[in-house]
N, CA, C and O atoms as a GROMACS GRO file, in nm:
protein
  384
    1MET      N    1   0.084  -0.118   0.000
    1MET     CA    2   0.000   0.000   0.000
    1MET      C    3   0.089   0.125   0.000
    1MET      O    4   0.171   0.140   0.090
    2PRO      N    5   0.074   0.212  -0.096
    2PRO     CA    6   0.160   0.332  -0.104
    2PRO      C    7   0.128   0.431   0.008
    2PRO      O    8   0.016   0.436   0.060
    3ILE      N    9   0.230   0.508   0.044
    3ILE     CA   10   0.215   0.610   0.148
    3ILE      C   11   0.145   0.730   0.088
    3ILE      O   12   0.184   0.780  -0.017
    4LYS      N   13   0.041   0.776   0.155
    4LYS     CA   14  -0.034   0.892   0.108
    4LYS      C   15   0.033   1.019   0.161
    4LYS      O   16   0.058   1.032   0.281
    5ILE      N   17   0.062   1.111   0.071
    5ILE     CA   18   0.129   1.236   0.108
    5ILE      C   19   0.032   1.350   0.080
    5ILE      O   20  -0.019   1.363  -0.031
    6ASP      N   21   0.007   1.435   0.181
    6ASP     CA   22  -0.082   1.548   0.158
    6ASP      C   23  -0.004   1.664   0.095
    6ASP      O   24   0.118   1.657   0.082
    7LYS      N   25  -0.075   1.769   0.058
    7LYS     CA   26  -0.014   1.881  -0.015
    7LYS      C   27   0.096   1.951   0.066
    7LYS      O   28   0.199   1.989   0.010
    8SER      N   29   0.077   1.967   0.197
    8SER     CA   30   0.179   2.035   0.277
    8SER      C   31   0.308   1.952   0.282
    8SER      O   32   0.418   2.007   0.274
    9GLU      N   33   0.294   1.820   0.296
    9GLU     CA   34   0.413   1.734   0.296
    9GLU      C   35   0.481   1.735   0.160
    9GLU      O   36   0.603   1.730   0.151
   10GLU      N   37   0.402   1.742   0.056
   10GLU     CA   38   0.456   1.745  -0.080
   10GLU      C   39   0.543   1.870  -0.099
   10GLU      O   40   0.650   1.863  -0.160
   11LYS      N   41   0.497   1.983  -0.048
   11LYS     CA   42   0.574   2.108  -0.057
   11LYS      C   43   0.706   2.094   0.019
   11LYS      O   44   0.811   2.139  -0.028
   12ILE      N   45   0.701   2.033   0.137
   12ILE     CA   46   0.822   2.016   0.218
   12ILE      C   47   0.922   1.927   0.146
   12ILE      O   48   1.041   1.959   0.140
   13ILE      N   49   0.874   1.818   0.091
   13ILE     CA   50   0.962   1.726   0.018
   13ILE      C   51   1.025   1.796  -0.102
   13ILE      O   52   1.144   1.779  -0.128
   14PHE      N   53   0.947   1.873  -0.175
   14PHE     CA   54   0.999   1.945  -0.290
   14PHE      C   55   1.107   2.045  -0.248
   14PHE      O   56   1.212   2.053  -0.312
   15ARG      N   57   1.081   2.120  -0.140
   15ARG     CA   58   1.179   2.218  -0.093
   15ARG      C   59   1.304   2.150  -0.040
   15ARG      O   60   1.414   2.201  -0.056
   16LEU      N   61   1.288   2.034   0.024
   16LEU     CA   62   1.400   1.958   0.078
   16LEU      C   63   1.495   1.916  -0.034
   16LEU      O   64   1.617   1.920  -0.017
   17ARG      N   65   1.441   1.876  -0.146
   17ARG     CA   66   1.524   1.833  -0.259
   17ARG      C   67   1.613   1.945  -0.311
   17ARG      O   68   1.720   1.919  -0.365
   18GLU      N   69   1.569   2.070  -0.294
   18GLU     CA   70   1.645   2.185  -0.343
   18GLU      C   71   1.761   2.224  -0.251
   18GLU      O   72   1.851   2.297  -0.293
   19LEU      N   73   1.760   2.177  -0.129
   19LEU     CA   74   1.862   2.216  -0.032
   19LEU      C   75   1.995   2.146  -0.060
   19LEU      O   76   1.998   2.038  -0.117
   20PRO      N   77   2.107   2.210  -0.019
   20PRO     CA   78   2.236   2.142  -0.025
   20PRO      C   79   2.236   2.023   0.071
   20PRO      O   80   2.158   2.020   0.166
   21GLU      N   81   2.322   1.926   0.045
   21GLU     CA   82   2.323   1.802   0.123
   21GLU      C   83   2.338   1.825   0.273
   21GLU      O   84   2.269   1.761   0.352
   22GLU      N   85   2.428   1.916   0.314
   22GLU     CA   86   2.449   1.937   0.457
   22GLU      C   87   2.324   1.994   0.525
   22GLU      O   88   2.299   1.966   0.643
   23LYS      N   89   2.246   2.072   0.453
   23LYS     CA   90   2.123   2.127   0.510
   23LYS      C   91   2.014   2.021   0.515
   23LYS      O   92   1.930   2.022   0.605
   24LYS      N   93   2.014   1.929   0.420
   24LYS     CA   94   1.913   1.823   0.420
   24LYS      C   95   1.921   1.741   0.549
   24LYS      O   96   1.819   1.711   0.611
   25SER      N   97   2.042   1.707   0.590
   25SER     CA   98   2.055   1.627   0.711
   25SER      C   99   2.008   1.705   0.834
   25SER      O  100   1.949   1.647   0.925
   26GLU      N  101   2.033   1.836   0.837
   26GLU     CA  102   1.986   1.917   0.949
   26GLU      C  103   1.834   1.918   0.955
   26GLU      O  104   1.774   1.905   1.062
   27VAL      N  105   1.771   1.935   0.838
   27VAL     CA  106   1.625   1.938   0.833
   27VAL      C  107   1.567   1.803   0.873
   27VAL      O  108   1.471   1.796   0.949
   28LEU      N  109   1.627   1.696   0.822
   28LEU     CA  110   1.579   1.562   0.856
   28LEU      C  111   1.597   1.532   1.004
   28LEU      O  112   1.512   1.469   1.066
   29ASP      N  113   1.709   1.578   1.062
   29ASP     CA  114   1.730   1.562   1.205
   29ASP      C  115   1.623   1.635   1.285
   29ASP      O  116   1.572   1.585   1.385
   30PHE      N  117   1.590   1.756   1.239
   30PHE     CA  118   1.488   1.834   1.308
   30PHE      C  119   1.351   1.767   1.297
   30PHE      O  120   1.276   1.762   1.395
   31ILE      N  121   1.319   1.716   1.180
   31ILE     CA  122   1.193   1.644   1.161
   31ILE      C  123   1.188   1.522   1.253
   31ILE      O  124   1.086   1.493   1.314
   32ASN      N  125   1.300   1.451   1.261
   32ASN     CA  126   1.307   1.335   1.349
   32ASN      C  127   1.288   1.376   1.496
   32ASN      O  128   1.220   1.307   1.572
   33PHE      N  129   1.348   1.489   1.535
   33PHE     CA  130   1.331   1.541   1.670
   33PHE      C  131   1.184   1.569   1.699
   33PHE      O  132   1.133   1.534   1.805
   34LEU      N  133   1.116   1.634   1.604
   34LEU     CA  134   0.975   1.664   1.622
   34LEU      C  135   0.892   1.538   1.632
   34LEU      O  136   0.801   1.528   1.715
   35ARG      N  137   0.923   1.441   1.547
   35ARG     CA  138   0.850   1.314   1.549
   35ARG      C  139   0.871   1.244   1.683
   35ARG      O  140   0.777   1.193   1.743
   36THR      N  141   0.996   1.241   1.730
   36THR     CA  142   1.027   1.177   1.857
   36THR      C  143   0.957   1.249   1.971
   36THR      O  144   0.906   1.185   2.063
   37SER      N  145   0.955   1.382   1.966
   37SER     CA  146   0.887   1.459   2.069
   37SER      C  147   0.739   1.426   2.073
   37SER      O  148   0.680   1.414   2.180
   38ARG      N  149   0.680   1.412   1.955
   38ARG     CA  150   0.538   1.380   1.949
   38ARG      C  151   0.512   1.241   2.005
   38ARG      O  152   0.413   1.220   2.076
   39ILE      N  153   0.599   1.146   1.975
   39ILE     CA  154   0.584   1.010   2.028
   39ILE      C  155   0.596   1.012   2.180
   39ILE      O  156   0.517   0.947   2.249
   40LYS      N  157   0.694   1.086   2.232
   40LYS     CA  158   0.712   1.095   2.377
   40LYS      C  159   0.590   1.161   2.442
   40LYS      O  160   0.548   1.122   2.551
   41GLU      N  161   0.535   1.261   2.373
   41GLU     CA  162   0.417   1.329   2.424
   41GLU      C  163   0.302   1.230   2.438
   41GLU      O  164   0.226   1.234   2.535
   42GLU      N  165   0.289   1.143   2.339
   42GLU     CA  166   0.184   1.043   2.343
   42GLU      C  167   0.208   0.940   2.453
   42GLU      O  168   0.113   0.879   2.501
   43LYS      N  169   0.332   0.921   2.494
   43LYS     CA  170   0.364   0.824   2.599
   43LYS      C  171   0.358   0.887   2.737
   43LYS      O  172   0.410   0.829   2.833
   44GLY      N  173   0.298   1.002   2.750
   44GLY     CA  174   0.287   1.065   2.882
   44GLY      C  175   0.386   1.178   2.901
   44GLY      O  176   0.408   1.223   3.013
   45ASP      N  177   0.446   1.222   2.794
   45ASP     CA  178   0.538   1.336   2.797
   45ASP      C  179   0.651   1.315   2.896
   45ASP      O  180   0.666   1.391   2.992
   46GLU      N  181   0.730   1.212   2.873
   46GLU     CA  182   0.842   1.178   2.960
   46GLU      C  183   0.941   1.293   2.975
   46GLU      O  184   0.991   1.317   3.085
   47PHE      N  185   0.968   1.364   2.866
   47PHE     CA  186   1.066   1.473   2.870
   47PHE      C  187   1.024   1.578   2.973
   47PHE      O  188   1.105   1.620   3.055
   48SER      N  189   0.898   1.621   2.967
   48SER     CA  190   0.850   1.723   3.060
   48SER      C  191   0.856   1.673   3.204
   48SER      O  192   0.888   1.749   3.296
   49TYR      N  193   0.825   1.547   3.223
   49TYR     CA  194   0.828   1.487   3.356
   49TYR      C  195   0.968   1.497   3.416
   49TYR      O  196   0.985   1.542   3.530
   50TYR      N  197   1.070   1.455   3.339
   50TYR     CA  198   1.208   1.457   3.390
   50TYR      C  199   1.261   1.600   3.402
   50TYR      O  200   1.340   1.629   3.492
   51LEU      N  201   1.221   1.687   3.312
   51LEU     CA  202   1.262   1.827   3.322
   51LEU      C  203   1.205   1.890   3.449
   51LEU      O  204   1.276   1.963   3.519
   52GLU      N  205   1.081   1.861   3.479
   52GLU     CA  206   1.020   1.914   3.600
   52GLU      C  207   1.088   1.858   3.726
   52GLU      O  208   1.107   1.930   3.824
   53ARG      N  209   1.124   1.730   3.724
   53ARG     CA  210   1.197   1.671   3.837
   53ARG      C  211   1.331   1.741   3.857
   53ARG      O  212   1.370   1.768   3.970
   54LEU      N  213   1.401   1.770   3.746
   54LEU     CA  214   1.529   1.841   3.755
   54LEU      C  215   1.510   1.980   3.812
   54LEU      O  216   1.587   2.023   3.898
   55ARG      N  217   1.408   2.051   3.766
   55ARG     CA  218   1.382   2.186   3.818
   55ARG      C  219   1.356   2.182   3.969
   55ARG      O  220   1.409   2.265   4.043
   56LYS      N  221   1.276   2.086   4.014
   56LYS     CA  222   1.246   2.076   4.157
   56LYS      C  223   1.371   2.045   4.238
   56LYS      O  224   1.392   2.101   4.345
   57LYS      N  225   1.456   1.957   4.185
   57LYS     CA  226   1.579   1.922   4.256
   57LYS      C  227   1.672   2.043   4.267
   57LYS      O  228   1.731   2.066   4.372
   58ILE      N  229   1.683   2.120   4.161
   58ILE     CA  230   1.766   2.241   4.162
   58ILE      C  231   1.710   2.341   4.264
   58ILE      O  232   1.785   2.400   4.341
   59LYS      N  233   1.578   2.358   4.264
   59LYS     CA  234   1.515   2.451   4.357
   59LYS      C  235   1.536   2.408   4.501
   59LYS      O  236   1.565   2.491   4.588
   60GLU      N  237   1.522   2.277   4.529
   60GLU     CA  238   1.541   2.225   4.665
   60GLU      C  239   1.684   2.249   4.715
   60GLU      O  240   1.706   2.268   4.834
   61GLN      N  241   1.780   2.248   4.622
   61GLN     CA  242   1.920   2.266   4.660
   61GLN      C  243   1.961   2.413   4.659
   61GLN      O  244   2.079   2.445   4.673
   62GLY      N  245   1.864   2.502   4.643
   62GLY     CA  246   1.891   2.645   4.652
   62GLY      C  247   1.923   2.713   4.520
   62GLY      O  248   1.973   2.826   4.521
   63GLY      N  249   1.896   2.651   4.410
   63GLY     CA  250   1.919   2.713   4.280
   63GLY      C  251   2.056   2.680   4.224
   63GLY      O  252   2.133   2.606   4.284
   64LEU      N  253   2.085   2.736   4.107
   64LEU     CA  254   2.211   2.706   4.039
   64LEU      C  255   2.329   2.783   4.096
   64LEU      O  256   2.443   2.737   4.085
   65LYS      N  257   2.306   2.898   4.156
   65LYS     CA  258   2.412   2.978   4.217
   65LYS      C  259   2.530   3.001   4.122
   65LYS      O  260   2.644   2.966   4.152
   66LEU      N  261   2.501   3.059   4.008
   66LEU     CA  262   2.606   3.083   3.909
   66LEU      C  263   2.682   3.211   3.933
   66LEU      O  264   2.800   3.220   3.898
   67GLY      N  265   2.621   3.309   3.992
   67GLY     CA  266   2.687   3.436   4.015
   67GLY      C  267   2.596   3.551   3.980
   67GLY      O  268   2.483   3.532   3.934
   68ASN      N  269   2.645   3.672   4.003
   68ASN     CA  270   2.564   3.791   3.980
   68ASN      C  271   2.604   3.867   3.854
   68ASN      O  272   2.521   3.934   3.793
   69THR      N  273   2.730   3.857   3.815
   69THR     CA  274   2.776   3.928   3.697
   69THR      C  275   2.808   3.828   3.586
   69THR      O  276   2.817   3.707   3.608
   70LYS      N  277   2.824   3.882   3.467
   70LYS     CA  278   2.857   3.798   3.351
   70LYS      C  279   2.988   3.723   3.375
   70LYS      O  280   2.998   3.604   3.345
   71ASP      N  281   3.087   3.792   3.429
   71ASP     CA  282   3.218   3.730   3.455
   71ASP      C  283   3.209   3.618   3.559
   71ASP      O  284   3.272   3.514   3.545
   72GLU      N  285   3.130   3.641   3.665
   72GLU     CA  286   3.112   3.538   3.767
   72GLU      C  287   3.044   3.414   3.709
   72GLU      O  288   3.083   3.301   3.739
   73ILE      N  289   2.943   3.437   3.626
   73ILE     CA  290   2.871   3.326   3.564
   73ILE      C  291   2.964   3.246   3.472
   73ILE      O  292   2.965   3.123   3.477
   74LEU      N  293   3.041   3.316   3.389
   74LEU     CA  294   3.134   3.248   3.299
   74LEU      C  295   3.239   3.168   3.377
   74LEU      O  296   3.271   3.055   3.341
   75GLN      N  297   3.291   3.226   3.483
   75GLN     CA  298   3.391   3.157   3.566
   75GLN      C  299   3.332   3.031   3.626
   75GLN      O  300   3.396   2.926   3.626
   76LYS      N  301   3.209   3.040   3.679
   76LYS     CA  302   3.144   2.924   3.740
   76LYS      C  303   3.120   2.815   3.635
   76LYS      O  304   3.141   2.697   3.664
   77LEU      N  305   3.076   2.852   3.516
   77LEU     CA  306   3.053   2.754   3.410
   77LEU      C  307   3.183   2.686   3.367
   77LEU      O  308   3.186   2.566   3.342
   78ARG      N  309   3.291   2.763   3.361
   78ARG     CA  310   3.422   2.705   3.326
   78ARG      C  311   3.468   2.606   3.433
   78ARG      O  312   3.519   2.498   3.401
   79GLU      N  313   3.450   2.642   3.559
   79GLU     CA  314   3.487   2.552   3.669
   79GLU      C  315   3.406   2.423   3.664
   79GLU      O  316   3.458   2.314   3.684
   80THR      N  317   3.278   2.437   3.635
   80THR     CA  318   3.191   2.319   3.626
   80THR      C  319   3.234   2.231   3.510
   80THR      O  320   3.239   2.109   3.524
   81ARG      N  321   3.266   2.291   3.397
   81ARG     CA  322   3.310   2.213   3.280
   81ARG      C  323   3.438   2.136   3.313
   81ARG      O  324   3.451   2.019   3.277
   82LYS      N  325   3.533   2.202   3.380
   82LYS     CA  326   3.658   2.135   3.419
   82LYS      C  327   3.632   2.020   3.516
   82LYS      O  328   3.692   1.914   3.504
   83MET      N  329   3.541   2.043   3.611
   83MET     CA  330   3.509   1.940   3.708
   83MET      C  331   3.446   1.818   3.639
   83MET      O  332   3.482   1.704   3.668
   84VAL      N  333   3.353   1.842   3.548
   84VAL     CA  334   3.288   1.733   3.476
   84VAL      C  335   3.392   1.658   3.393
   84VAL      O  336   3.390   1.535   3.388
   85TRP      N  337   3.481   1.731   3.327
   85TRP     CA  338   3.586   1.668   3.247
   85TRP      C  339   3.670   1.573   3.334
   85TRP      O  340   3.693   1.458   3.298
   86LYS      N  341   3.714   1.624   3.449
   86LYS     CA  342   3.798   1.542   3.537
   86LYS      C  343   3.724   1.419   3.586
   86LYS      O  344   3.779   1.309   3.586
   87GLU      N  345   3.601   1.437   3.628
   87GLU     CA  346   3.524   1.325   3.684
   87GLU      C  347   3.485   1.221   3.581
   87GLU      O  348   3.487   1.101   3.609
   88LYS      N  349   3.449   1.265   3.461
   88LYS     CA  350   3.390   1.172   3.364
   88LYS      C  351   3.486   1.125   3.255
   88LYS      O  352   3.478   1.010   3.212
   89TYR      N  353   3.576   1.213   3.210
   89TYR     CA  354   3.649   1.183   3.087
   89TYR      C  355   3.800   1.176   3.099
   89TYR      O  356   3.864   1.105   3.021
   90GLU      N  357   3.858   1.247   3.193
   90GLU     CA  358   4.003   1.258   3.200
   90GLU      C  359   4.072   1.122   3.206
   90GLU      O  360   4.165   1.098   3.130
   91ASN      N  361   4.029   1.035   3.294
   91ASN     CA  362   4.091   0.904   3.307
   91ASN      C  363   4.077   0.821   3.182
   91ASN      O  364   4.170   0.749   3.144
   92HIS      N  365   3.965   0.830   3.118
   92HIS     CA  366   3.941   0.754   2.994
   92HIS      C  367   4.041   0.793   2.884
   92HIS      O  368   4.100   0.707   2.818
   93PHE      N  369   4.058   0.923   2.865
   93PHE     CA  370   4.146   0.968   2.757
   93PHE      C  371   4.294   0.964   2.794
   93PHE      O  372   4.379   0.959   2.705
   94ARG      N  373   4.325   0.966   2.920
   94ARG     CA  374   4.464   0.959   2.963
   94ARG      C  375   4.522   0.822   2.934
   94ARG      O  376   4.641   0.811   2.903
   95HIS      N  377   4.442   0.716   2.941
   95HIS     CA  378   4.491   0.581   2.921
   95HIS      C  379   4.509   0.544   2.774
   95HIS      O  380   4.566   0.439   2.744
   96LYS      N  381   4.464   0.626   2.685
   96LYS     CA  382   4.476   0.591   2.542
   96LYS      C  383   4.605   0.638   2.483
   96LYS      O  384   4.630   0.616   2.364
   0.00000   0.00000   0.00000
């Protein structure tokens, strides 16, 4: 049984064919993201559930505490990135 394509999908497919190859993959990735989001929404919106749990956990611990100025925030983010690198990846890449 052939897949039925409505007029709006037909326009999208036609426009997709005109794009350069690197843009096609970006568009297809985005379409896949939307499709996956819709599937998750149908399954009880798991993403929103976990996002809300994360927000509550952050709030219970007193917030993100990044700083008050742009420089303080950037410094805190850099420190966090270094800490995550050391904890998760440093040992793995050092042994190679």
